[in-house]
Every structure is written in structure tokens, then in C-alpha cells.
N, C-alpha and C positions, 0 to 999 in steps of 0.2 A: 752811845753803848746801844739804845736800842736802836735808833737808826742805824747800825751794821748787823746786828739781829733782823730787820726786815732787809737791808739790801742779800746779806745770804741766802735769807729766805728766796726773796727775790731769782737768784742765781741757780740756786736749783730747779727753782720751776720751771723756769725756761729752757734748762741744762737737758732737763727730763725729758719735757716736749721737744725739743729740735733733736734727740738721740732718739729718743720713741720716735721719730717722724725717719730716722734715718736706718733704721732698721726697717720700717716698712720697706722701703725703697730697695735694701737689698733682698728683703725677697722675690720681691717683680722680678731681680734682674735674672738675665736671658744664657742660663748654661748653653755650650758649644754640645750638651749632649740631644736636649732640650732640644733645639731643633730638628720641625721636621725635616720629613727629605722635600727635597723640589722646593726648600725654601732658607733664606739665608741672612743671619744676621748685619744689620750694617746700622756701624757708628755715625749718630750725627754730629753731637756732639760731645766736648770730652766722656759727659757723665750718662745721654743718655743715648739705648741701643734702639731700635725697633725692628719687628719682625718680615720678611717680603719675599714676593717670590723672588726664585735664583734669577738674575736678570734684568731684575725692575729696577727702572729709571727714578731713580732717588735726588730730591733738588731742592737746597733750599731758602726759600725768598723772601727775606726778613726774618722773623719771626713766625714766621708758615716753613711745614711740613709738606713739599708736596711729592706724591706717591705717585706714579705713571699709574692712569686709571686701565681697566681692563679688560678694556675694548684694543685702545695702544697699546697695552704689553702684548694683546694675541697677536695681533694682527704686526709690529715688531717681530715680536717672535718666529708668524709663520714664514714672515717674508725671509728670514733670515734664515730658517728650515730649507725652504724655496729651495737660496743659493747654497745652501751646506749642499745640499741633492747635486742641481745640475755640476758645483764640483766635483762629487765622487763620479755622475755621467762620464763625465771630460774624462775626470782620471781612467778611468775604467775602460776606453774605448783608445787609449793610447798605451796602455797595459796590454789588451787585444789586440792589437797593432805589432808592438812590441814581441807579443810568444808567439806572430802568427810570421814574421818574420825569419824567427827564434827557428821554428820547424820546417818555415823551408833551407835554414841556412843549413840544417842535421840532411832533411832529402838530400842537399846538394853536397853533403859532404859523406851521404849514403853511394849517393853513385859515383863520385870521385873514385871512391873505393875499393866497389863491386869490379868494377871493369880492370883491378889492379889483378884482387882476387883470381876472377874466370880466366884472365892472362896466364900466373905463373899456373895454375890449377891444367891448362892446356901445354906446357912447359913441359909439365912434369911426367905427362901422358906422352 
């Protein structure tokens, strides 16, 4: 009977430590409301998540979690933004060409309509 009482006490002692540790982990969890602007939460394993800049590359090698360094991140993002700007410049030039074609088409339409109107006015007189 004495051994049973000891085992019960040990069980409660160990379980209180385990459940107390779990509450500490819960208090450190990151809510979506707590994420600052420009950052995102990345889930590494089923229970662990980390806060990183948006678009940062995170990889897991064995037990290590490797987050892209500042210089790598900024140089990659700068290259991506530069490419996006070049794409936008190309789109703007295509749109400008289309606008010029539309303007020319409207001018042509005006010219083709004006002689018809002038001849009708001359016939009335």
C-alpha cells in the first residue's frame, strides 16, 4: 500500500511538471493578431512556428532551422523588385502604344465622318 501511495504521488508530481511546461509553451504561441506588418509566421514542425520577414526562405536541415540571412534576403528582394519594375515598364509601353493606336483610329474616324457632313451641308445650301 505504501508503494502505491508513492507511485500516485510521483505520478501527480510528474504530471504537474508536464502540464505546467505545456502552459508556458501555450503562452509563447504567436497569434495572427500579434504578427507585425511585413512579417509572417512560418510553421516548421507540427508544434513549432517562427516569426520571419515576409518572403524569407526558411529551410530545415536535420535538426537545424536555417533562416535566410539579412544580406541574402535584401539582395534577393531587391532583385525581385527590380524585375517587377522592368515588367511594369514593359506593360506601360505596350499600353501607351495601344493608346496611340486608339487615338489615331479616332482621328481617322473623325476625318472620314467630316467630309460626309460637309457634303451634306453643301447639298442643303
